[in-house]
gemmi code that builds the backbone of each chain (N, CA, C; Angstrom):
import gemmi

chains = {
    "A": [
        ("MET", (0.838, -1.196, 0.000), (0.000, 0.000, 0.000), (0.878, 1.253, 0.000)),
        ("GLY", (0.364, 2.280, -0.604), (1.084, 3.537, -0.591), (0.618, 4.424, 0.544)),
        ("ALA", (1.060, 5.644, 0.516), (0.622, 6.608, 1.515), (-0.766, 7.114, 1.129)),
        ("GLY", (-1.276, 8.047, 1.870), (-2.530, 8.681, 1.494), (-3.710, 7.987, 2.129)),
        ("LEU", (-4.589, 7.385, 1.343), (-5.836, 6.841, 1.869), (-5.610, 5.740, 2.896)),
        ("ARG", (-4.598, 4.926, 2.710), (-4.422, 3.764, 3.572), (-3.225, 3.848, 4.505)),
        ("ASP", (-2.256, 4.650, 4.194), (-1.038, 4.705, 5.003), (-0.567, 6.149, 5.011)),
        ("ILE", (-0.720, 6.817, 6.145), (-0.351, 8.230, 6.193), (0.983, 8.442, 6.912)),
        ("ALA", (1.730, 7.369, 7.069), (3.050, 7.530, 7.665), (3.914, 8.405, 6.762)),
        ("PRO", (4.763, 9.239, 7.352), (5.616, 10.093, 6.518), (6.505, 9.272, 5.584)),
        ("LYS", (6.673, 9.770, 4.398), (7.542, 9.150, 3.395), (8.589, 10.163, 2.964)),
        ("GLU", (9.746, 9.693, 2.603), (10.718, 10.575, 1.970), (10.489, 10.520, 0.470)),
        ("VAL", (10.141, 11.660, -0.082), (9.832, 11.730, -1.505), (11.074, 12.192, -2.265)),
        ("TYR", (11.321, 11.544, -3.386), (12.482, 11.854, -4.220), (12.022, 12.445, -5.550)),
        ("SER", (12.916, 13.207, -6.162), (12.682, 13.762, -7.492), (13.848, 13.378, -8.385)),
        ("ALA", (13.556, 12.993, -9.606), (14.621, 12.632, -10.552), (14.247, 13.131, -11.936)),
        ("LYS", (15.237, 13.507, -12.707), (14.935, 13.973, -14.056), (14.771, 12.790, -15.003)),
        ("ILE", (13.948, 13.005, -16.018), (13.793, 12.069, -17.134), (14.424, 12.763, -18.323)),
        ("ASP", (15.435, 12.161, -18.910), (16.191, 12.893, -19.921), (16.890, 11.925, -20.845)),
        ("ALA", (16.372, 11.772, -22.044), (17.010, 10.894, -23.022), (16.738, 11.405, -24.426)),
        ("ALA", (17.779, 11.497, -25.219), (17.643, 11.925, -26.609), (16.899, 10.861, -27.408)),
        ("ALA", (16.405, 11.274, -28.561), (15.621, 10.366, -29.390), (16.422, 9.128, -29.773)),
        ("ALA", (15.848, 7.969, -29.501), (16.450, 6.685, -29.832), (15.409, 5.606, -29.551)),
        ("THR", (15.767, 4.379, -29.870), (14.935, 3.231, -29.551), (15.576, 2.478, -28.395)),
        ("GLY", (14.729, 1.877, -27.543), (15.265, 1.065, -26.456), (14.852, 1.575, -25.099)),
        ("ASP", (15.279, 0.878, -24.072), (14.906, 1.230, -22.704), (15.661, 2.465, -22.208)),
        ("VAL", (14.961, 3.290, -21.436), (15.590, 4.366, -20.671), (15.459, 3.987, -19.201)),
        ("THR", (16.579, 3.794, -18.535), (16.514, 3.513, -17.102), (16.322, 4.838, -16.375)),
        ("VAL", (15.096, 5.090, -15.993), (14.763, 6.355, -15.336), (15.293, 6.362, -13.910)),
        ("LEU", (15.099, 5.259, -13.204), (15.566, 5.138, -11.823), (16.369, 3.856, -11.704)),
        ("ASP", (17.670, 4.000, -11.533), (18.568, 2.857, -11.368), (18.632, 2.542, -9.878)),
        ("PHE", (17.921, 1.522, -9.476), (17.726, 1.260, -8.055), (19.051, 1.071, -7.322)),
        ("SER", (19.952, 0.256, -7.871), (21.182, -0.071, -7.145), (22.108, 1.127, -7.001)),
        ("VAL", (21.989, 2.088, -7.913), (22.800, 3.304, -7.823), (22.169, 4.301, -6.857)),
        ("LEU", (20.851, 4.474, -6.978), (20.164, 5.485, -6.171), (19.954, 5.051, -4.727)),
        ("HIS", (19.696, 3.757, -4.537), (19.325, 3.281, -3.194), (20.024, 1.957, -2.887)),
        ("PRO", (21.347, 1.963, -2.823), (22.087, 0.696, -2.667), (21.820, -0.014, -1.343)),
        ("ASN", (21.312, 0.703, -0.361), (21.082, 0.083, 0.953), (19.618, -0.237, 1.210)),
        ("ASP", (18.797, -0.167, 0.165), (17.355, -0.398, 0.339), (16.860, -1.490, -0.608)),
        ("SER", (17.635, -2.535, -0.785), (17.309, -3.528, -1.807), (16.042, -4.329, -1.499)),
        ("SER", (15.513, -4.220, -0.276), (14.281, -4.941, 0.057), (13.039, -4.101, -0.227)),
        ("LYS", (13.239, -2.910, -0.767), (12.103, -2.001, -1.003), (11.781, -1.901, -2.486)),
        ("LYS", (10.677, -1.243, -2.758), (10.248, -1.047, -4.136), (9.973, 0.432, -4.399)),
        ("ILE", (10.041, 0.815, -5.656), (9.779, 2.193, -6.092), (8.268, 2.366, -6.284)),
        ("VAL", (7.717, 3.425, -5.668), (6.307, 3.786, -5.842), (6.259, 5.152, -6.510)),
        ("VAL", (5.704, 5.216, -7.706), (5.681, 6.465, -8.483), (4.428, 7.258, -8.132)),
        ("ILE", (4.619, 8.509, -7.684), (3.470, 9.315, -7.245), (3.215, 10.541, -8.127)),
        ("ASN", (4.113, 10.829, -9.052), (3.925, 12.022, -9.881), (4.944, 11.977, -11.008)),
        ("PHE", (4.558, 12.395, -12.205), (5.546, 12.490, -13.284), (5.020, 13.391, -14.387)),
        ("LEU", (5.937, 13.917, -15.138), (5.613, 14.706, -16.326), (6.791, 14.595, -17.275)),
        ("TYR", (6.514, 14.225, -18.523), (7.565, 14.267, -19.538), (6.962, 14.516, -20.910)),
        ("THR", (7.774, 15.047, -21.790), (7.351, 15.250, -23.163), (8.071, 14.267, -24.064)),
        ("CYS", (7.461, 14.015, -25.211), (8.009, 13.061, -26.184), (8.285, 13.794, -27.491)),
        ("THR", (9.410, 13.506, -28.102), (9.788, 14.226, -29.318), (9.046, 13.740, -30.553)),
        ("THR", (8.498, 12.538, -30.510), (7.774, 11.986, -31.655), (6.462, 11.381, -31.174)),
        ("THR", (5.689, 10.867, -32.117), (4.403, 10.246, -31.766), (4.567, 8.804, -31.318)),
        ("ASN", (5.775, 8.297, -31.311), (5.966, 6.899, -30.924), (5.681, 6.691, -29.436)),
        ("PRO", (5.124, 5.552, -29.069), (4.662, 5.362, -27.692), (5.783, 5.095, -26.700)),
        ("THR", (5.462, 5.368, -25.442), (6.350, 5.029, -24.327), (5.527, 4.280, -23.280)),
        ("ALA", (6.196, 3.457, -22.501), (5.512, 2.718, -21.436), (6.479, 2.495, -20.285)),
        ("PHE", (5.935, 2.481, -19.082), (6.753, 2.185, -17.904), (6.801, 0.672, -17.679)),
        ("TRP", (7.983, 0.203, -17.307), (8.210, -1.198, -16.994), (8.998, -1.307, -15.681)),
        ("SER", (8.827, -2.410, -15.035), (9.615, -2.751, -13.848), (10.805, -3.585, -14.286)),
        ("GLY", (11.990, -3.127, -13.969), (13.211, -3.867, -14.306), (13.732, -3.528, -15.675)),
        ("SER", (13.062, -4.007, -16.718), (13.411, -3.721, -18.103), (12.196, -4.064, -18.948)),
        ("SER", (12.291, -3.821, -20.241), (11.154, -4.123, -21.112), (10.976, -5.621, -21.325)),
        ("SER", (11.798, -6.437, -20.685), (11.535, -7.874, -20.638), (11.028, -8.273, -19.245)),
        ("GLY", (10.788, -7.266, -18.394), (10.269, -7.525, -17.046), (8.759, -7.450, -17.011)),
        ("THR", (8.232, -6.653, -16.095), (6.778, -6.521, -15.926), (6.334, -5.157, -16.416)),
        ("GLN", (5.340, -5.146, -17.312), (4.848, -3.880, -17.837), (3.913, -3.236, -16.821)),
        ("LEU", (4.139, -1.952, -16.556), (3.381, -1.241, -15.527), (2.290, -0.348, -16.100)),
        ("THR", (2.451, 0.089, -17.345), (1.445, 0.915, -18.018), (1.282, 0.410, -19.443)),
        ("GLY", (0.189, 0.814, -20.066), (0.061, 0.553, -21.485), (1.012, 1.431, -22.283)),
        ("ASP", (1.052, 1.196, -23.582), (1.866, 2.036, -24.459), (1.167, 3.378, -24.614)),
        ("MET", (1.797, 4.426, -24.109), (1.173, 5.748, -24.088), (1.691, 6.568, -25.264)),
        ("ARG", (0.764, 7.002, -26.103), (1.141, 7.691, -27.340), (0.589, 9.107, -27.300)),
        ("VAL", (1.424, 10.078, -27.642), (1.000, 11.475, -27.698), (1.481, 12.079, -29.003)),
        ("ILE", (0.988, 13.263, -29.332), (1.483, 13.974, -30.499), (2.940, 14.379, -30.256)),
        ("ALA", (3.668, 14.711, -31.312), (5.055, 15.133, -31.167), (5.130, 16.351, -30.248)),
        ("ASN", (6.040, 16.319, -29.302), (6.195, 17.333, -28.257), (4.996, 17.364, -27.310)),
        ("GLY", (4.239, 16.305, -27.295), (3.102, 16.228, -26.378), (3.530, 15.766, -24.996)),
        ("TRP", (2.590, 15.869, -24.054), (2.876, 15.646, -22.651), (2.347, 14.297, -22.193)),
        ("VAL", (3.104, 13.624, -21.371), (2.604, 12.479, -20.619), (2.685, 12.893, -19.153)),
        ("LYS", (1.529, 12.944, -18.486), (1.498, 13.465, -17.121), (0.735, 12.518, -16.211)),
        ("GLY", (1.240, 12.340, -15.037), (0.512, 11.666, -13.973), (0.550, 12.571, -12.762)),
        ("GLY", (-0.578, 13.166, -12.407), (-0.621, 14.111, -11.292), (-0.391, 13.424, -9.955)),
        ("TYR", (-0.268, 14.244, -8.934), (0.043, 13.764, -7.586), (-0.946, 12.687, -7.141)),
        ("ASN", (-0.430, 11.520, -6.855), (-1.229, 10.393, -6.377), (-0.466, 9.747, -5.229)),
        ("PRO", (-0.763, 10.121, -3.999), (0.053, 9.666, -2.861), (0.041, 8.160, -2.654)),
        ("ASP", (-0.960, 7.462, -3.216), (-0.975, 5.999, -3.109), (-0.120, 5.334, -4.183)),
        ("GLY", (0.309, 6.095, -5.156), (1.155, 5.548, -6.213), (0.366, 5.239, -7.468)),
        ("HIS", (0.844, 5.738, -8.596), (0.252, 5.374, -9.885), (0.535, 3.904, -10.177)),
        ("PHE", (1.768, 3.510, -9.908), (2.209, 2.133, -10.123), (3.496, 1.946, -9.359)),
        ("LYS", (3.910, 0.714, -9.193), (5.127, 0.452, -8.428), (5.936, -0.645, -9.097)),
        ("ALA", (7.236, -0.557, -8.950), (8.143, -1.571, -9.504), (8.249, -2.743, -8.527)),
        ("ALA", (8.845, -3.813, -8.987), (9.088, -4.961, -8.118), (10.179, -4.611, -7.097)),
        ("VAL", (10.279, -5.393, -6.058), (11.282, -5.159, -5.014), (12.686, -5.101, -5.631)),
        ("GLY", (13.374, -4.009, -5.360), (14.751, -3.854, -5.828), (14.911, -3.607, -7.313)),
        ("ALA", (13.801, -3.420, -8.028), (13.878, -3.309, -9.492), (14.020, -1.861, -9.943)),
        ("ASP", (14.711, -1.671, -11.054), (14.795, -0.362, -11.697), (13.433, 0.016, -12.255)),
        ("LEU", (13.269, 1.304, -12.526), (12.089, 1.784, -13.257), (12.555, 2.207, -14.642)),
        ("VAL", (11.868, 1.698, -15.649), (12.322, 1.858, -17.028), (11.194, 2.414, -17.890)),
        ("ILE", (11.555, 3.280, -18.834), (10.630, 3.669, -19.902), (11.053, 2.923, -21.154)),
        ("GLU", (10.125, 2.170, -21.718), (10.401, 1.435, -22.953), (10.056, 2.297, -24.162)),
        ("ARG", (10.931, 2.285, -25.153), (10.677, 2.979, -26.416), (10.820, 1.966, -27.553)),
        ("ALA", (9.706, 1.466, -28.029), (9.755, 0.456, -29.092), (10.221, 1.064, -30.414)),
        ("SER", (9.950, 2.369, -30.582), (10.417, 3.105, -31.754), (11.074, 4.387, -31.259)),
        ("SER", (11.765, 5.067, -32.156), (12.589, 6.195, -31.716), (11.757, 7.350, -31.148)),
        ("VAL", (12.104, 7.763, -29.946), (11.477, 8.913, -29.303), (12.419, 9.419, -28.205)),
        ("GLY", (12.491, 10.739, -28.054), (13.229, 11.332, -26.948), (12.252, 11.726, -25.850)),
        ("VAL", (12.711, 11.693, -24.616), (11.833, 12.031, -23.493), (12.547, 13.022, -22.569)),
        ("GLY", (11.765, 13.967, -22.020), (12.337, 14.943, -21.095), (11.312, 15.385, -20.068)),
        ("GLY", (11.699, 15.386, -18.800), (10.778, 15.807, -17.751), (11.304, 15.406, -16.387)),
        ("TRP", (10.399, 15.009, -15.489), (10.823, 14.593, -14.153), (9.831, 13.600, -13.574)),
        ("ILE", (10.227, 12.983, -12.458), (9.388, 11.975, -11.804), (9.590, 12.071, -10.300)),
        ("ASN", (8.526, 11.807, -9.556), (8.597, 11.765, -8.086), (8.202, 10.371, -7.610)),
        ("TYR", (8.857, 9.923, -6.564), (8.587, 8.576, -6.057), (9.017, 8.479, -4.604)),
        ("TYR", (8.595, 7.409, -3.958), (9.155, 7.043, -2.658), (9.410, 5.548, -2.649)),
        ("LEU", (10.059, 5.093, -1.614), (10.323, 3.658, -1.447), (9.406, 3.107, -0.366)),
        ("GLU", (8.972, 1.868, -0.564), (8.231, 1.216, 0.515), (8.604, -0.265, 0.560)),
    ],
    "B": [
        ("MET", (-0.865, 30.883, 2.264), (-1.161, 29.517, 1.837), (-0.252, 28.547, 2.588)),
        ("VAL", (-0.793, 27.424, 2.915), (-0.031, 26.418, 3.635), (-0.115, 25.100, 2.875)),
        ("ALA", (1.008, 24.527, 2.622), (1.046, 23.217, 1.971), (1.332, 22.158, 3.016)),
        ("GLU", (0.819, 20.972, 2.789), (1.119, 19.872, 3.684), (1.733, 18.748, 2.868)),
        ("ALA", (2.921, 18.372, 3.236), (3.636, 17.363, 2.469), (3.559, 16.008, 3.163)),
        ("ILE", (3.503, 14.945, 2.367), (3.433, 13.627, 2.989), (4.758, 13.257, 3.644)),
        ("SER", (5.834, 13.878, 3.237), (7.112, 13.568, 3.869), (7.434, 14.524, 5.013)),
        ("ASP", (6.691, 15.609, 5.132), (7.016, 16.625, 6.130), (5.722, 17.340, 6.491)),
        ("LYS", (5.236, 17.095, 7.675), (3.919, 17.613, 8.058), (3.970, 19.022, 8.619)),
        ("THR", (5.122, 19.653, 8.665), (5.179, 21.006, 9.191), (4.571, 21.984, 8.202)),
        ("ALA", (4.009, 23.057, 8.717), (3.377, 24.061, 7.867), (4.428, 24.779, 7.018)),
        ("LYS", (4.037, 25.105, 5.823), (4.925, 25.812, 4.897), (4.239, 27.091, 4.439)),
        ("GLU", (5.030, 28.109, 4.186), (4.497, 29.307, 3.547), (4.751, 29.214, 2.059)),
        ("THR", (3.676, 29.098, 1.299), (3.817, 28.953, -0.142), (3.866, 30.324, -0.803)),
        ("LYS", (4.764, 30.470, -1.751), (4.948, 31.737, -2.445), (4.752, 31.547, -3.950)),
        ("THR", (4.655, 32.661, -4.635), (4.449, 32.645, -6.080), (5.590, 33.382, -6.769)),
        ("ALA", (6.043, 32.823, -7.878), (7.042, 33.510, -8.702), (6.550, 33.529, -10.144)),
        ("ILE", (6.734, 34.640, -10.783), (6.286, 34.808, -12.166), (7.302, 34.190, -13.123)),
        ("VAL", (6.786, 33.502, -14.136), (7.621, 33.053, -15.247), (7.300, 33.967, -16.414)),
        ("GLN", (8.228, 34.784, -16.787), (7.981, 35.731, -17.870), (9.277, 35.942, -18.639)),
        ("PHE", (9.422, 35.115, -19.645), (10.642, 35.105, -20.445), (10.305, 35.563, -21.851)),
        ("SER", (11.130, 36.421, -22.391), (10.958, 36.856, -23.769), (12.326, 37.168, -24.331)),
        ("ALA", (12.692, 36.491, -25.403), (14.002, 36.738, -25.998), (14.003, 36.319, -27.454)),
        ("ASP", (14.798, 36.975, -28.219), (14.986, 36.620, -29.623), (16.261, 35.799, -29.696)),
        ("LEU", (16.104, 34.500, -29.599), (17.289, 33.637, -29.609), (17.853, 33.573, -31.016)),
        ("ASP", (19.119, 33.629, -31.096), (19.806, 33.715, -32.380), (19.927, 32.323, -32.978)),
        ("ASP", (18.903, 31.937, -33.693), (18.871, 30.611, -34.285), (19.569, 30.637, -35.642)),
        ("THR", (20.571, 29.824, -35.775), (21.302, 29.777, -37.039), (20.858, 28.624, -37.915)),
        ("GLY", (19.781, 27.957, -37.507), (19.281, 26.867, -38.319), (19.744, 25.507, -37.878)),
        ("THR", (20.584, 25.448, -36.857), (21.048, 24.174, -36.327), (20.281, 23.865, -35.057)),
        ("LEU", (19.843, 22.615, -34.926), (19.080, 22.267, -33.740), (19.910, 22.444, -32.480)),
        ("PHE", (19.240, 22.776, -31.408), (19.853, 22.947, -30.096), (21.027, 23.930, -30.131)),
        ("ASP", (20.831, 25.042, -30.817), (21.977, 25.934, -31.001), (21.926, 27.199, -30.167)),
        ("ALA", (20.795, 27.505, -29.544), (20.729, 28.785, -28.846), (19.971, 28.612, -27.540)),
        ("THR", (20.534, 29.107, -26.467), (19.869, 28.992, -25.170), (19.915, 30.324, -24.436)),
        ("ALA", (19.026, 30.459, -23.495), (19.040, 31.597, -22.580), (18.558, 31.107, -21.228)),
        ("THR", (19.137, 31.633, -20.179), (18.760, 31.210, -18.830), (18.294, 32.422, -18.040)),
        ("ILE", (17.162, 32.264, -17.352), (16.695, 33.324, -16.465), (16.532, 32.755, -15.054)),
        ("GLU", (16.618, 33.647, -14.097), (16.450, 33.265, -12.698), (14.984, 33.432, -12.307)),
        ("LEU", (14.363, 32.354, -11.850), (12.968, 32.421, -11.418), (12.861, 32.803, -9.943)),
        ("VAL", (13.721, 32.216, -9.117), (13.736, 32.532, -7.683), (15.199, 32.671, -7.266)),
        ("ALA", (15.513, 33.786, -6.664), (16.898, 34.026, -6.240), (17.299, 33.055, -5.129)),
        ("ALA", (18.567, 32.791, -5.044), (19.087, 31.910, -4.001), (18.741, 32.446, -2.620)),
        ("ILE", (18.442, 31.499, -1.726), (18.141, 31.844, -0.332), (19.182, 31.130, 0.528)),
        ("PRO", (20.011, 31.876, 1.241), (21.092, 31.230, 1.989), (20.582, 30.128, 2.915)),
        ("GLY", (21.137, 28.933, 2.790), (20.802, 27.815, 3.671), (19.479, 27.140, 3.393)),
        ("LYS", (18.776, 27.551, 2.337), (17.438, 27.015, 2.065), (17.356, 26.388, 0.667)),
        ("LYS", (16.503, 25.349, 0.581), (16.122, 24.799, -0.714), (14.877, 25.531, -1.214)),
        ("ILE", (14.718, 25.593, -2.499), (13.494, 26.110, -3.123), (12.737, 24.902, -3.666)),
        ("VAL", (11.551, 24.647, -3.105), (10.768, 23.461, -3.440), (9.583, 23.893, -4.304)),
        ("VAL", (9.526, 23.423, -5.546), (8.480, 23.835, -6.493), (7.295, 22.878, -6.375)),
        ("THR", (6.143, 23.425, -5.997), (4.965, 22.587, -5.762), (3.942, 22.663, -6.886)),
        ("ASN", (4.090, 23.593, -7.795), (3.060, 23.790, -8.812), (3.632, 24.653, -9.937)),
        ("LEU", (3.260, 24.326, -11.163), (3.567, 25.190, -12.307), (2.240, 25.405, -13.012)),
        ("ASN", (1.877, 26.640, -13.246), (0.520, 26.890, -13.710), (0.480, 27.796, -14.934)),
        ("HIS", (-0.489, 27.480, -15.777), (-0.704, 28.179, -17.046), (0.628, 28.528, -17.696)),
        ("TRP", (1.332, 27.498, -17.945), (2.704, 27.579, -18.405), (2.637, 27.456, -19.916)),
        ("HIS", (2.929, 28.500, -20.629), (2.818, 28.391, -22.077), (3.967, 29.081, -22.788)),
        ("ILE", (4.130, 28.663, -23.999), (5.235, 29.181, -24.803), (4.687, 29.579, -26.158)),
        ("THR", (5.204, 30.614, -26.698), (4.777, 31.093, -28.010), (6.009, 31.457, -28.822)),
        ("PHE", (5.991, 31.030, -30.051), (7.060, 31.453, -30.952), (6.521, 31.437, -32.370)),
        ("ALA", (7.217, 32.087, -33.236), (6.703, 32.278, -34.583), (6.965, 31.068, -35.468)),
        ("GLY", (6.044, 30.853, -36.365), (6.347, 30.040, -37.533), (6.329, 28.549, -37.398)),
        ("THR", (7.419, 27.956, -37.115), (7.641, 26.559, -37.431), (6.854, 25.625, -36.535)),
        ("THR", (6.855, 24.377, -36.903), (6.198, 23.356, -36.095), (7.211, 22.609, -35.242)),
        ("ASP", (8.418, 23.101, -35.170), (9.427, 22.456, -34.333), (9.167, 22.779, -32.869)),
        ("GLY", (10.140, 22.495, -32.025), (9.913, 22.677, -30.597), (10.882, 23.643, -29.947)),
        ("VAL", (10.488, 24.068, -28.777), (11.348, 24.847, -27.903), (11.397, 24.111, -26.566)),
        ("ALA", (12.581, 23.973, -25.998), (12.744, 23.163, -24.796), (12.978, 24.034, -23.569)),
        ("VAL", (12.460, 23.572, -22.445), (12.647, 24.240, -21.171), (13.238, 23.248, -20.177)),
        ("GLU", (14.246, 23.688, -19.454), (14.812, 22.888, -18.367), (14.807, 23.732, -17.102)),
        ("PHE", (14.508, 23.110, -15.988), (14.641, 23.777, -14.701), (15.953, 23.345, -14.073)),
        ("LYS", (16.596, 24.299, -13.392), (17.930, 24.032, -12.867), (18.089, 24.563, -11.448)),
        ("SER", (18.909, 23.878, -10.687), (19.400, 24.377, -9.412), (20.759, 24.989, -9.706)),
        ("GLY", (20.817, 26.324, -9.713), (22.038, 26.959, -10.207), (22.250, 26.545, -11.658)),
        ("SER", (23.296, 25.774, -11.922), (23.549, 25.294, -13.294), (23.300, 23.797, -13.447)),
        ("THR", (22.785, 23.154, -12.403), (22.551, 21.708, -12.440), (21.111, 21.414, -12.819)),
        ("ALA", (20.919, 20.615, -13.865), (19.569, 20.324, -14.348), (18.786, 19.502, -13.335)),
        ("LEU", (17.561, 19.950, -13.071), (16.634, 19.211, -12.219), (15.640, 18.407, -13.044)),
        ("THR", (15.468, 18.794, -14.293), (14.553, 18.098, -15.197), (15.267, 17.854, -16.513)),
        ("GLY", (14.673, 16.965, -17.311), (15.127, 16.840, -18.681), (14.603, 18.007, -19.502)),
        ("LYS", (14.880, 17.988, -20.798), (14.397, 19.049, -21.693), (12.919, 18.794, -22.004)),
        ("ILE", (12.085, 19.701, -21.524), (10.640, 19.596, -21.699), (10.287, 20.408, -22.937)),
        ("LEU", (9.644, 19.745, -23.900), (9.445, 20.364, -25.205), (8.066, 20.985, -25.361)),
        ("PHE", (8.037, 22.111, -26.010), (6.791, 22.755, -26.384), (6.741, 22.873, -27.903)),
        ("SER", (5.573, 22.620, -28.467), (5.327, 22.961, -29.866), (4.541, 24.254, -29.916)),
        ("ASN", (4.307, 24.693, -31.120), (3.634, 25.979, -31.297), (2.229, 25.771, -31.843)),
        ("PHE", (1.490, 24.843, -31.235), (0.160, 24.524, -31.721), (-0.745, 25.738, -31.610)),
        ("GLY", (-1.221, 26.232, -32.729), (-2.149, 27.353, -32.688), (-1.584, 28.547, -31.948)),
        ("ALA", (-0.304, 28.747, -32.050), (0.421, 29.876, -31.458), (0.724, 29.668, -29.978)),
        ("LYS", (0.066, 28.739, -29.318), (0.349, 28.543, -27.892), (0.271, 27.056, -27.568)),
        ("ASN", (1.026, 26.667, -26.578), (0.946, 25.313, -26.033), (0.994, 25.466, -24.526)),
        ("THR", (-0.136, 25.269, -23.899), (-0.256, 25.569, -22.473), (-0.424, 24.299, -21.673)),
        ("THR", (0.217, 24.258, -20.515), (-0.035, 23.151, -19.608), (0.075, 23.639, -18.179)),
        ("SER", (-0.428, 22.836, -17.273), (-0.262, 23.054, -15.845), (0.087, 21.710, -15.232)),
        ("THR", (0.854, 21.732, -14.181), (1.049, 20.499, -13.433), (-0.009, 20.443, -12.348)),
        ("SER", (-0.151, 19.311, -11.753), (-0.983, 19.223, -10.563), (-0.182, 19.741, -9.366)),
        ("TYR", (-0.910, 19.983, -8.284), (-0.260, 20.361, -7.023), (0.504, 19.161, -6.477)),
        ("MET", (1.744, 19.385, -6.114), (2.598, 18.312, -5.599), (3.161, 18.783, -4.259)),
        ("PRO", (2.531, 18.419, -3.139), (2.900, 19.018, -1.847), (4.338, 18.753, -1.421)),
        ("ASP", (4.906, 17.666, -1.882), (6.305, 17.384, -1.529), (7.288, 18.048, -2.476)),
        ("GLY", (6.785, 18.633, -3.542), (7.647, 19.291, -4.509), (7.881, 18.431, -5.736)),
        ("HIS", (7.679, 19.032, -6.898), (8.030, 18.348, -8.149), (9.544, 18.163, -8.227)),
        ("PHE", (10.249, 19.216, -7.842), (11.709, 19.196, -7.806), (12.142, 20.326, -6.912)),
        ("TRP", (13.388, 20.311, -6.509), (13.864, 21.326, -5.577), (15.345, 21.582, -5.812)),
        ("THR", (15.757, 22.796, -5.460), (17.156, 23.171, -5.629), (17.994, 22.619, -4.472)),
        ("SER", (19.281, 22.684, -4.628), (20.173, 22.470, -3.496), (20.101, 23.689, -2.589)),
        ("LYS", (20.489, 23.524, -1.345), (20.459, 24.642, -0.408), (21.333, 25.790, -0.914)),
        ("GLY", (20.786, 26.987, -0.862), (21.558, 28.167, -1.220), (21.755, 28.385, -2.704)),
        ("GLU", (20.997, 27.646, -3.538), (21.122, 27.846, -4.987), (19.827, 28.414, -5.558)),
        ("ALA", (19.963, 29.217, -6.609), (18.803, 29.824, -7.271), (18.068, 28.787, -8.104)),
        ("LEU", (16.773, 29.046, -8.318), (15.991, 28.248, -9.267), (16.051, 28.963, -10.607)),
        ("ASN", (16.605, 28.295, -11.582), (16.774, 28.888, -12.905), (16.000, 28.106, -13.959)),
        ("MET", (15.719, 28.771, -15.068), (15.048, 28.125, -16.198), (15.859, 28.413, -17.456)),
        ("THR", (16.219, 27.360, -18.162), (16.946, 27.505, -19.418), (16.018, 27.179, -20.576)),
        ("VAL", (15.950, 28.078, -21.531), (15.131, 27.906, -22.724), (16.065, 27.633, -23.892)),
        ("THR", (15.770, 26.577, -24.638), (16.591, 26.203, -25.780), (15.749, 26.240, -27.044)),
        ("ASP", (16.225, 26.981, -28.022), (15.540, 27.065, -29.310), (15.947, 25.856, -30.141)),
        ("THR", (15.021, 24.940, -30.347), (15.338, 23.747, -31.144), (14.766, 23.863, -32.548)),
        ("THR", (14.257, 25.030, -32.882), (13.648, 25.178, -34.200), (14.717, 25.396, -35.259)),
        ("ALA", (14.344, 25.101, -36.475), (15.294, 25.241, -37.568), (15.044, 26.486, -38.399)),
        ("GLY", (14.144, 27.329, -37.937), (13.850, 28.544, -38.670), (14.842, 29.649, -38.367)),
        ("GLY", (14.517, 30.845, -38.817), (15.392, 31.973, -38.556), (15.209, 32.506, -37.149)),
        ("ALA", (15.913, 33.579, -36.845), (15.808, 34.180, -35.518), (14.361, 34.581, -35.240)),
        ("GLN", (13.931, 34.373, -34.030), (12.539, 34.654, -33.692), (12.423, 34.870, -32.192)),
        ("THR", (11.416, 35.608, -31.823), (11.178, 35.839, -30.404), (10.430, 34.655, -29.803)),
        ("ILE", (10.882, 34.241, -28.642), (10.243, 33.152, -27.900), (9.753, 33.722, -26.584)),
        ("TRP", (8.509, 33.409, -26.261), (7.927, 33.846, -24.990), (7.594, 32.610, -24.159)),
        ("VAL", (7.919, 32.653, -22.891), (7.492, 31.620, -21.946), (6.843, 32.341, -20.773)),
        ("TYR", (5.571, 32.050, -20.542), (4.815, 32.750, -19.518), (4.176, 31.771, -18.550)),
        ("GLY", (3.815, 32.265, -17.404), (3.084, 31.479, -16.419), (3.540, 31.842, -15.021)),
        ("TYR", (3.328, 30.938, -14.088), (3.835, 31.176, -12.738), (4.057, 29.841, -12.048)),
        ("ILE", (4.862, 29.903, -11.010), (5.114, 28.720, -10.205), (4.780, 29.026, -8.753)),
        ("ASN", (4.527, 27.985, -8.001), (4.418, 28.089, -6.541), (5.567, 27.314, -5.923)),
        ("TYR", (6.045, 27.806, -4.816), (7.175, 27.158, -4.157), (7.168, 27.488, -2.677)),
        ("TYR", (7.908, 26.711, -1.932), (8.192, 27.084, -0.541), (9.668, 26.868, -0.287)),
        ("GLU", (10.114, 27.394, 0.823), (11.523, 27.261, 1.216), (11.613, 26.252, 2.357)),
        ("GLU", (12.651, 25.446, 2.337), (12.853, 24.576, 3.502), (14.343, 24.329, 3.686)),
    ],
}
model = gemmi.Model(1)
for chain_id, residues in chains.items():
    chain = gemmi.Chain(chain_id)
    for i, (resn, *xyz) in enumerate(residues, 1):
        res = gemmi.Residue()
        res.name, res.seqid = resn, gemmi.SeqId(i, " ")
        for name, pos in zip(("N", "CA", "C"), xyz):
            atom = gemmi.Atom()
            atom.name, atom.element = name, gemmi.Element(name[0])
            atom.pos, atom.b_iso = gemmi.Position(*pos), 0.0
            res.add_atom(atom)
        chain.add_residue(res)
    model.add_chain(chain)
structure = gemmi.Structure()
structure.add_model(model)
structure.setup_entities()
C-alpha cells in the first residue's frame, strides 16, 4: 500500500529527471542499485511524473526492463506532447522489489521531464 | 497559503514567482543551437526552493512546427530533462498538478533557474514563456 488513503506515515519523496535523446530502447529512469544501494528490500512507488516526447511513438513504464513486468500501457502522444501523472500519494504504479524503473521505447522517441517517487 | 507534504507535516508558507521570459534567440538553423537562462527565484542562503506547482505555463514562438525546450535548474545543475513545447495554434499551455512534496527542488543556497533552448530550424525569432510557479523554502 502507498501513503494517502491507507497509510499516512511520513515518506521521503524523491525527485529525478527524465532525460534521453531520441532513440529506440529502454531508458533507465531510476537505477535502483545506484540510487538506493542500501534499500534492496524495497520497491519504487511512483506518485507524480511529467515528460514530453519528441515523436508520436509510444512510451511505457516497466519494472526492471522491457523484458520484465509492464506497468502501463503504451502511451502515445502527439510530437512534443505531454505524458502526465498528477500527484497520487498511493502511487500510480510500483516496480518490483529492488527493481529499476524503465521507460520502454519500441520506436525512436526522446523524453524529457521529471518523476517523483518514494520507497516502501 | 499552507502546503502539507506527505514527507514533512510542518506548515509551509507557499509563495508565487512569475515566469515571464521573452528573448529573440539567435537561431542559425542548427538544432539545439541557442539557449538563454533566467532566474525564477533568487538563491536563499541555507534554504532549498521546493516547487509545488507550475501553472498556465505556455510558450509562443513564430512560424515553425518544431519545438522549444525548457529545463529547470538548481544553479547550473539540471533538475529536469528538456521539456518540449510545440507551437500549436500559437500557444501550447499546460499546468502540473499540485505536488505538496515538490516536483523538484534546488540544493540549499542555490537559485531556481530556467533555461530555454531554441530547437527550431527557422530563422531568428522571439520566444515567450509565460506562467507562474508556486514554491516554498525549507
